[in-house]
N, C-alpha and C positions, 0 to 999 in steps of 0.2 A: 124165261131165264135161265141159263144153264150157270150153276156154281159150281165153285174150283174148290179141290182138295184145300184146308186151308192145316199147312206144319207148321209147328210153332217150338224152336228150340227152347233147353231150359233154359228159363229165367228172360225170355224175353217176351214175355206178353204184352199187354198193352193196360199199365198200371195207371191205377187214379186209387192214393193211397195207400192204404195195407191188402191192397187187392191186386190184384193181376190177372187178368180177363184172357183166357183161353178161347171163348167161344162169344166173340159178341152178338150183338142185335143185327150188326153190319153182315156178320157173316151166314147167319141162319136165324129166320123167325121164331124159333119152334124153342128155343133155351139158350140159357146165358151160362156160361160152365165158367168158376174161376179157382185161383187159389188163395186162400185168405187167410193172413196171419193175425194173430190175438196177440197183443202183449200181454205180458206178464199182470196182473192187480187191473187189466182193461174190463168194459162192463159194456155190452149195448142195451139198453132201455127196451123195453118191451113195444114190440108193435106188432101189424098185422098186416098183409100184403093180400089183398081180396082176391085179385084175378091172377094167381099164380101159385104151381107147387115152388117149396122153398127146401130144400134136402143140402144136408151136410155127411162127410165124412171124414171123421179125425184121423190127421194121419202122424201128427208127433202132438204130445202135451196131451191135458185132460180138460176139456170144457165141463161147464155146468150150464143144459141148460134150461129153461123154466116156463112149462110149456101147460097153458091153462091153471097158472098158479102152483102147478108140483114140479120142482127141480129132480132133474137127472144127470148125476157124471156117466159124461161120456169119454172115456179113456182111447187110445191109439186103438182104429178096427171099430167102430161105431158108425152107425148110418143114423141118423135120423131125417126122417119125414117130413116136414111139415104141412098140413093141407093148406087151401087158400079158405083166408076168415079164420084162421087162428092164431092167437094173439101166443107172441112167444120173443124171449129174452136169451140171452147169453152171457157168459161170464167165465175168467181164465180167472181163478184164485189162486193157482199155481206161481213157480218162481220161474218158468220160463216158458217162452212163445208156443202158441196153439199154432199148427199150421194143417188147415182142414182144406178139403174141396167143397166146392159149393156151386150147386145146380138151381136158376131161376126157370121155371117155364110156365107159360110161354117165354120171350125172350123180352129186356124190355130195361132190367135193372138197371145195366150198365150207364144206359142214358139218364134214368132216372139222378143216376146220382153223381150226373158228369162226364159221363167218357163221351169224349167227343167220335167223331169218323176215324 
């Protein structure tokens, strides 16, 4: 199977809610790549991804990650890698949205949250 080069112009990714997917499972089975925006005051409850790495890079704003029960401040420029099977949560306690890059590897996250081909 020959794969094509994927080029996504700014703001034209595949959206579901606050997540803009730039690399989907249909594009590559190896990973999903997205930009996530977390509104001020929003919190994502603790969860676990059993079979995939979950990586974040903070572009704008400050996120608070909770990993293994410990809070970690993540200002712009911070990279967080959560290995498979590790419980994690995050929240935006600030007054402005947080924008962050997210990689799930292997792919499949996009399909689990409802993105169709």
